[in-house]
PATI-863000 format. One record per residue (C-alpha): residue in three letters; x, y, z. Coordinates in nm, 2 decimals, padded with zeros to 4 digits. Layout:
N
guba residuo:ALA | u:X | v:Y | w:Z;
...
//
This chain:
258
guba residuo:MET | u:00.32 | v:00.82 | w:-00.96;
guba residuo:THR | u:00.32 | v:01.14 | w:-00.76;
guba residuo:THR | u:00.03 | v:01.37 | w:-00.68;
guba residuo:THR | u:00.11 | v:01.72 | w:-00.56;
guba residuo:THR | u:-00.19 | v:01.94 | w:-00.66;
guba residuo:PRO | u:-00.49 | v:01.82 | w:-00.46;
guba residuo:ARG | u:-00.85 | v:01.93 | w:-00.52;
guba residuo:THR | u:-01.05 | v:02.07 | w:-00.23;
guba residuo:THR | u:-01.42 | v:02.01 | w:-00.28;
guba residuo:ALA | u:-01.61 | v:01.81 | w:-00.02;
guba residuo:THR | u:-01.60 | v:01.49 | w:-00.23;
guba residuo:ASP | u:-01.25 | v:01.52 | w:-00.37;
guba residuo:PRO | u:-00.92 | v:01.46 | w:-00.19;
guba residuo:GLY | u:-00.82 | v:01.78 | w:-00.02;
guba residuo:THR | u:-00.57 | v:01.90 | w:00.24;
guba residuo:GLY | u:-00.63 | v:02.01 | w:00.59;
guba residuo:THR | u:-00.61 | v:01.71 | w:00.82;
guba residuo:ALA | u:-00.55 | v:01.77 | w:01.19;
guba residuo:ALA | u:-00.20 | v:01.76 | w:01.33;
guba residuo:GLY | u:-00.08 | v:01.40 | w:01.36;
guba residuo:THR | u:-00.34 | v:01.28 | w:01.11;
guba residuo:ALA | u:-00.24 | v:01.19 | w:00.75;
guba residuo:VAL | u:-00.58 | v:01.05 | w:00.62;
guba residuo:HIS | u:-00.93 | v:01.15 | w:00.72;
guba residuo:VAL | u:-01.21 | v:00.99 | w:00.54;
guba residuo:ARG | u:-01.58 | v:01.02 | w:00.65;
guba residuo:SER | u:-01.90 | v:00.88 | w:00.49;
guba residuo:LEU | u:-01.72 | v:00.81 | w:00.16;
guba residuo:VAL | u:-01.95 | v:00.69 | w:-00.12;
guba residuo:LYS | u:-01.85 | v:00.57 | w:-00.46;
guba residuo:ALA | u:-02.06 | v:00.38 | w:-00.71;
guba residuo:PHE | u:-02.01 | v:00.25 | w:-01.06;
guba residuo:ALA | u:-02.34 | v:00.22 | w:-01.26;
guba residuo:ASP | u:-02.58 | v:00.05 | w:-01.02;
guba residuo:GLN | u:-02.32 | v:-00.10 | w:-00.79;
guba residuo:THR | u:-02.21 | v:00.09 | w:-00.47;
guba residuo:VAL | u:-01.85 | v:00.00 | w:-00.41;
guba residuo:LEU | u:-01.78 | v:00.23 | w:-00.11;
guba residuo:ASP | u:-02.09 | v:00.28 | w:00.11;
guba residuo:GLY | u:-02.03 | v:00.54 | w:00.39;
guba residuo:LEU | u:-01.68 | v:00.43 | w:00.46;
guba residuo:ASP | u:-01.48 | v:00.59 | w:00.75;
guba residuo:LEU | u:-01.10 | v:00.57 | w:00.78;
guba residuo:THR | u:-00.83 | v:00.76 | w:00.97;
guba residuo:ILE | u:-00.46 | v:00.70 | w:00.93;
guba residuo:ALA | u:-00.22 | v:00.87 | w:01.16;
guba residuo:SER | u:00.11 | v:01.03 | w:01.04;
guba residuo:GLY | u:00.37 | v:00.76 | w:01.02;
guba residuo:GLU | u:00.12 | v:00.48 | w:01.06;
guba residuo:PHE | u:00.12 | v:00.17 | w:00.84;
guba residuo:VAL | u:-00.23 | v:00.04 | w:00.76;
guba residuo:ALA | u:-00.30 | v:-00.27 | w:00.55;
guba residuo:LEU | u:-00.63 | v:-00.31 | w:00.37;
guba residuo:LEU | u:-00.77 | v:-00.66 | w:00.29;
guba residuo:GLY | u:-01.08 | v:-00.75 | w:00.10;
guba residuo:ALA | u:-01.21 | v:-00.98 | w:-00.17;
guba residuo:SER | u:-01.16 | v:-00.89 | w:-00.54;
guba residuo:GLY | u:-01.41 | v:-00.62 | w:-00.63;
guba residuo:SER | u:-01.46 | v:-00.51 | w:-00.27;
guba residuo:GLY | u:-01.34 | v:-00.15 | w:-00.34;
guba residuo:LYS | u:-00.98 | v:-00.16 | w:-00.20;
guba residuo:THR | u:-00.81 | v:-00.02 | w:-00.51;
guba residuo:THR | u:-01.10 | v:00.23 | w:-00.56;
guba residuo:LEU | u:-01.04 | v:00.37 | w:-00.22;
guba residuo:LEU | u:-00.66 | v:00.39 | w:-00.29;
guba residuo:ARG | u:-00.73 | v:00.57 | w:-00.62;
guba residuo:ILE | u:-00.96 | v:00.82 | w:-00.45;
guba residuo:LEU | u:-00.69 | v:00.90 | w:-00.19;
guba residuo:GLY | u:-00.44 | v:00.94 | w:-00.47;
guba residuo:ALA | u:-00.67 | v:01.17 | w:-00.67;
guba residuo:LEU | u:-00.70 | v:00.92 | w:-00.96;
guba residuo:GLU | u:-01.08 | v:00.88 | w:-00.89;
guba residuo:GLY | u:-01.34 | v:01.12 | w:-00.77;
guba residuo:ALA | u:-01.58 | v:01.03 | w:-00.48;
guba residuo:ASP | u:-01.96 | v:01.06 | w:-00.52;
guba residuo:ALA | u:-02.01 | v:01.18 | w:-00.16;
guba residuo:GLY | u:-01.82 | v:01.22 | w:00.17;
guba residuo:GLU | u:-01.52 | v:01.39 | w:00.31;
guba residuo:VAL | u:-01.16 | v:01.30 | w:00.20;
guba residuo:LEU | u:-00.86 | v:01.49 | w:00.35;
guba residuo:VAL | u:-00.51 | v:01.38 | w:00.26;
guba residuo:PRO | u:-00.16 | v:01.53 | w:00.26;
guba residuo:GLU | u:-00.05 | v:01.74 | w:-00.03;
guba residuo:THR | u:00.24 | v:01.51 | w:-00.12;
guba residuo:ARG | u:00.14 | v:01.15 | w:-00.17;
guba residuo:THR | u:00.28 | v:00.89 | w:-00.40;
guba residuo:ILE | u:00.16 | v:00.55 | w:-00.54;
guba residuo:VAL | u:00.34 | v:00.23 | w:-00.61;
guba residuo:PHE | u:00.13 | v:-00.01 | w:-00.83;
guba residuo:GLN | u:00.15 | v:-00.38 | w:-00.89;
guba residuo:GLU | u:00.34 | v:-00.30 | w:-01.22;
guba residuo:PRO | u:00.65 | v:-00.08 | w:-01.19;
guba residuo:ARG | u:00.52 | v:00.15 | w:-01.47;
guba residuo:LEU | u:00.87 | v:00.27 | w:-01.55;
guba residuo:ILE | u:00.93 | v:00.48 | w:-01.86;
guba residuo:PRO | u:01.11 | v:00.25 | w:-02.11;
guba residuo:SER | u:01.28 | v:00.54 | w:-02.29;
guba residuo:LYS | u:01.44 | v:00.67 | w:-01.97;
guba residuo:ARG | u:01.73 | v:00.52 | w:-01.78;
guba residuo:VAL | u:01.68 | v:00.41 | w:-01.42;
guba residuo:LEU | u:01.81 | v:00.73 | w:-01.26;
guba residuo:ALA | u:01.59 | v:00.94 | w:-01.49;
guba residuo:ASN | u:01.29 | v:00.73 | w:-01.40;
guba residuo:VAL | u:01.36 | v:00.79 | w:-01.03;
guba residuo:VAL | u:01.38 | v:01.17 | w:-01.06;
guba residuo:VAL | u:01.11 | v:01.22 | w:-01.32;
guba residuo:ALA | u:00.86 | v:01.36 | w:-01.08;
guba residuo:LEU | u:01.09 | v:01.60 | w:-00.90;
guba residuo:PRO | u:01.03 | v:01.97 | w:-00.97;
guba residuo:ARG | u:01.38 | v:02.00 | w:-01.09;
guba residuo:THR | u:01.64 | v:01.75 | w:-01.20;
guba residuo:ASP | u:01.84 | v:01.63 | w:-00.89;
guba residuo:PRO | u:02.06 | v:01.34 | w:-00.98;
guba residuo:ASP | u:02.23 | v:01.32 | w:-00.64;
guba residuo:ARG | u:01.90 | v:01.29 | w:-00.47;
guba residuo:GLY | u:01.80 | v:01.02 | w:-00.72;
guba residuo:ARG | u:02.13 | v:00.83 | w:-00.66;
guba residuo:ARG | u:02.07 | v:00.84 | w:-00.28;
guba residuo:ALA | u:01.72 | v:00.69 | w:-00.34;
guba residuo:LEU | u:01.86 | v:00.42 | w:-00.56;
guba residuo:ALA | u:02.13 | v:00.34 | w:-00.29;
guba residuo:GLU | u:01.85 | v:00.30 | w:-00.04;
guba residuo:VAL | u:01.69 | v:00.02 | w:-00.25;
guba residuo:GLY | u:02.03 | v:-00.13 | w:-00.33;
guba residuo:LEU | u:02.04 | v:-00.03 | w:-00.70;
guba residuo:GLU | u:02.29 | v:00.26 | w:-00.71;
guba residuo:SER | u:02.50 | v:00.06 | w:-00.96;
guba residuo:HIS | u:02.20 | v:00.04 | w:-01.20;
guba residuo:ALA | u:02.15 | v:00.42 | w:-01.24;
guba residuo:ARG | u:02.23 | v:00.41 | w:-01.61;
guba residuo:ALA | u:02.05 | v:00.08 | w:-01.69;
guba residuo:TRP | u:01.75 | v:00.06 | w:-01.91;
guba residuo:PRO | u:01.42 | v:-00.06 | w:-01.75;
guba residuo:ALA | u:01.41 | v:-00.35 | w:-02.00;
guba residuo:THR | u:01.72 | v:-00.50 | w:-01.85;
guba residuo:LEU | u:01.59 | v:-00.52 | w:-01.49;
guba residuo:SER | u:01.43 | v:-00.82 | w:-01.32;
guba residuo:GLY | u:01.08 | v:-00.78 | w:-01.18;
guba residuo:GLY | u:01.21 | v:-00.73 | w:-00.83;
guba residuo:GLU | u:01.47 | v:-00.47 | w:-00.95;
guba residuo:ALA | u:01.20 | v:-00.28 | w:-01.15;
guba residuo:GLN | u:00.98 | v:-00.27 | w:-00.84;
guba residuo:ARG | u:01.26 | v:-00.14 | w:-00.63;
guba residuo:VAL | u:01.31 | v:00.14 | w:-00.88;
guba residuo:ALA | u:00.94 | v:00.22 | w:-00.86;
guba residuo:LEU | u:00.98 | v:00.23 | w:-00.48;
guba residuo:ALA | u:01.28 | v:00.47 | w:-00.50;
guba residuo:ARG | u:01.08 | v:00.69 | w:-00.74;
guba residuo:ALA | u:00.79 | v:00.70 | w:-00.48;
guba residuo:LEU | u:01.01 | v:00.78 | w:-00.18;
guba residuo:VAL | u:01.25 | v:01.03 | w:-00.35;
guba residuo:ARG | u:00.98 | v:01.30 | w:-00.30;
guba residuo:GLU | u:00.96 | v:01.22 | w:00.08;
guba residuo:PRO | u:00.58 | v:01.18 | w:00.06;
guba residuo:GLU | u:00.36 | v:01.22 | w:00.37;
guba residuo:LEU | u:00.14 | v:00.94 | w:00.24;
guba residuo:LEU | u:00.26 | v:00.63 | w:00.05;
guba residuo:LEU | u:-00.01 | v:00.43 | w:-00.13;
guba residuo:LEU | u:00.08 | v:00.07 | w:-00.22;
guba residuo:ASP | u:-00.15 | v:-00.12 | w:-00.45;
guba residuo:GLU | u:-00.05 | v:-00.48 | w:-00.43;
guba residuo:PRO | u:00.31 | v:-00.39 | w:-00.52;
guba residuo:PHE | u:00.45 | v:-00.74 | w:-00.45;
guba residuo:ALA | u:00.18 | v:-00.95 | w:-00.62;
guba residuo:ALA | u:00.37 | v:-01.02 | w:-00.94;
guba residuo:LEU | u:00.69 | v:-01.13 | w:-00.76;
guba residuo:ASP | u:00.81 | v:-01.47 | w:-00.67;
guba residuo:ALA | u:00.78 | v:-01.58 | w:-00.31;
guba residuo:LEU | u:01.14 | v:-01.52 | w:-00.21;
guba residuo:THR | u:01.16 | v:-01.18 | w:-00.38;
guba residuo:ARG | u:00.83 | v:-01.08 | w:-00.23;
guba residuo:LEU | u:00.96 | v:-01.15 | w:00.12;
guba residuo:ARG | u:01.27 | v:-00.94 | w:00.05;
guba residuo:MET | u:01.07 | v:-00.66 | w:-00.08;
guba residuo:GLN | u:00.85 | v:-00.67 | w:00.23;
guba residuo:ASP | u:01.16 | v:-00.64 | w:00.45;
guba residuo:LEU | u:01.28 | v:-00.35 | w:00.23;
guba residuo:VAL | u:00.95 | v:-00.16 | w:00.25;
guba residuo:SER | u:00.93 | v:-00.21 | w:00.62;
guba residuo:GLU | u:01.28 | v:-00.07 | w:00.67;
guba residuo:LEU | u:01.23 | v:00.23 | w:00.43;
guba residuo:CYS | u:00.90 | v:00.32 | w:00.59;
guba residuo:ARG | u:01.07 | v:00.30 | w:00.93;
guba residuo:VAL | u:01.34 | v:00.55 | w:00.81;
guba residuo:HIS | u:01.11 | v:00.79 | w:00.61;
guba residuo:ARG | u:00.80 | v:00.76 | w:00.83;
guba residuo:PRO | u:00.53 | v:00.83 | w:00.57;
guba residuo:ALA | u:00.17 | v:00.72 | w:00.65;
guba residuo:VAL | u:00.12 | v:00.41 | w:00.44;
guba residuo:LEU | u:-00.19 | v:00.24 | w:00.30;
guba residuo:LEU | u:-00.11 | v:-00.11 | w:00.16;
guba residuo:VAL | u:-00.38 | v:-00.28 | w:-00.05;
guba residuo:THR | u:-00.32 | v:-00.65 | w:-00.05;
guba residuo:HIS | u:-00.49 | v:-00.99 | w:-00.08;
guba residuo:ASP | u:-00.21 | v:-01.15 | w:00.13;
guba residuo:VAL | u:-00.32 | v:-01.19 | w:00.50;
guba residuo:ASP | u:00.03 | v:-01.29 | w:00.61;
guba residuo:GLU | u:00.18 | v:-00.98 | w:00.43;
guba residuo:ALA | u:-00.07 | v:-00.75 | w:00.60;
guba residuo:VAL | u:00.01 | v:-00.89 | w:00.95;
guba residuo:ARG | u:00.38 | v:-00.89 | w:00.88;
guba residuo:LEU | u:00.40 | v:-00.53 | w:00.78;
guba residuo:ALA | u:00.12 | v:-00.32 | w:00.92;
guba residuo:ASP | u:00.05 | v:-00.14 | w:01.25;
guba residuo:ARG | u:-00.32 | v:-00.19 | w:01.18;
guba residuo:VAL | u:-00.51 | v:-00.42 | w:00.95;
guba residuo:CYS | u:-00.86 | v:-00.34 | w:00.81;
guba residuo:VAL | u:-01.10 | v:-00.56 | w:00.62;
guba residuo:LEU | u:-01.33 | v:-00.41 | w:00.36;
guba residuo:ARG | u:-01.66 | v:-00.58 | w:00.29;
guba residuo:GLU | u:-01.97 | v:-00.45 | w:00.11;
guba residuo:GLY | u:-01.83 | v:-00.10 | w:00.10;
guba residuo:ARG | u:-01.75 | v:-00.07 | w:00.47;
guba residuo:LEU | u:-01.47 | v:-00.15 | w:00.70;
guba residuo:ILE | u:-01.59 | v:-00.45 | w:00.91;
guba residuo:THR | u:-01.25 | v:-00.49 | w:01.08;
guba residuo:ASP | u:-01.00 | v:-00.24 | w:01.21;
guba residuo:GLU | u:-00.75 | v:-00.42 | w:01.43;
guba residuo:THR | u:-00.42 | v:-00.31 | w:01.58;
guba residuo:VAL | u:-00.14 | v:-00.56 | w:01.52;
guba residuo:ASP | u:00.01 | v:-00.64 | w:01.86;
guba residuo:VAL | u:00.25 | v:-00.91 | w:01.74;
guba residuo:PRO | u:00.61 | v:-00.81 | w:01.84;
guba residuo:ARG | u:00.85 | v:-00.73 | w:01.55;
guba residuo:PRO | u:01.02 | v:-00.90 | w:01.37;
guba residuo:ARG | u:00.70 | v:-01.10 | w:01.32;
guba residuo:ASP | u:00.72 | v:-01.47 | w:01.29;
guba residuo:PRO | u:00.42 | v:-01.64 | w:01.12;
guba residuo:GLY | u:00.47 | v:-01.93 | w:01.37;
guba residuo:ASP | u:00.41 | v:-01.69 | w:01.66;
guba residuo:PRO | u:00.07 | v:-01.80 | w:01.82;
guba residuo:ALA | u:-00.04 | v:-01.43 | w:01.83;
guba residuo:PHE | u:00.04 | v:-01.41 | w:01.45;
guba residuo:THR | u:-00.15 | v:-01.73 | w:01.39;
guba residuo:ALA | u:-00.45 | v:-01.61 | w:01.59;
guba residuo:LEU | u:-00.48 | v:-01.28 | w:01.41;
guba residuo:ARG | u:-00.44 | v:-01.45 | w:01.08;
guba residuo:ARG | u:-00.73 | v:-01.68 | w:01.17;
guba residuo:ARG | u:-00.95 | v:-01.39 | w:01.27;
guba residuo:LEU | u:-00.88 | v:-01.19 | w:00.96;
guba residuo:LEU | u:-00.95 | v:-01.49 | w:00.73;
guba residuo:THR | u:-01.28 | v:-01.54 | w:00.91;
guba residuo:ASP | u:-01.37 | v:-01.18 | w:00.85;
guba residuo:LEU | u:-01.28 | v:-01.23 | w:00.48;
guba residuo:GLY | u:-01.52 | v:-01.52 | w:00.47;
guba residuo:VAL | u:-01.26 | v:-01.80 | w:00.45;
guba residuo:PRO | u:-01.36 | v:-02.08 | w:00.68;
guba residuo:PRO | u:-01.10 | v:-02.23 | w:00.92;
guba residuo:ALA | u:-00.91 | v:-02.52 | w:00.76;
guba residuo:THR | u:-01.02 | v:-02.86 | w:00.88;
guba residuo:THR | u:-00.83 | v:-03.18 | w:00.87;
guba residuo:THR | u:-01.00 | v:-03.51 | w:00.84;
guba residuo:PRO | u:-00.81 | v:-03.78 | w:01.02;
guba residuo:PRO | u:-00.71 | v:-04.08 | w:00.80;
guba residuo:GLU | u:-00.93 | v:-04.39 | w:00.82;
guba residuo:ARG | u:-00.79 | v:-04.67 | w:01.02;
guba residuo:SER | u:-00.75 | v:-05.00 | w:00.85;
guba residuo:ALA | u:-00.95 | v:-05.29 | w:01.00;
//
C-alpha cells in the first residue's frame, strides 16, 4: 500500500521533519476504549536507517506502524513522516484480478511497465510479469508485494511482520533480499516483528515496546553479515529477550545414576 497525501494536524501524520530525519514522533498517545496502547511514545528514525520494533502481542507495534502510514489517527502527540511512504503487510494483499506486473505498478501515478519490470527484476521475478497472483507461492507473492512497495522509491518503508507466514528457509532468503534492497534504495525502515533474531539480523537499531512506551532503543553493533553464533549477537539477543519478559533459558543437568 502507498500513502502519498499526508494529513497535517498535530495528531495526524504530517510532513516537515528536519533534514536527515525521516520519522519524528513525540508524546504519541493512542487508546482503544479504556485501554491506552501508546502512552507518550517518542521515536526518531533517521533517513536511510533501519529500525526493528519488538513487543508482545497487543503491545501497540502495529498500531504505531498504522499511525505512521496514515491508516490510524492518533489521540495526541506529534507525528511527522515523509510524504512518500509504503507498507508491506504480513499478507501480500495482491489484487487477484490483475497480473503480477499490473499489481506492481498499480499505485504509480501513471502506468509505467518498464519501471515495474525493473522492480520485478530486483526481486527476481521478471519472468513472472504476466502471471496471476493465484499461481504464485507465498514467498513469490511477498516478493511482488515488496516490488510494489519499492517501485515508488519511498522515503519510509513500513514492514508489518512481512515474513511471519513464510517457512523458515524462505524467511531467511526474504530477509537477505530486504536487506540488500534497502541497502540499494536507502529508505528509512520500520520493521515490526516478533522475531528477535530477525530484528538483530536486519536492523541498525532495535526498540522494545512495552506498556505503550519504548523501554529499549539499542544500536546493533554486530558486524555484517551477522552470524547468530557471534557472541555479540547472542548477548544482544539475550538482553532483548529479557526486556521482552522472556527469562533466560536454564538447563537442568541430568541426574547421575547411583
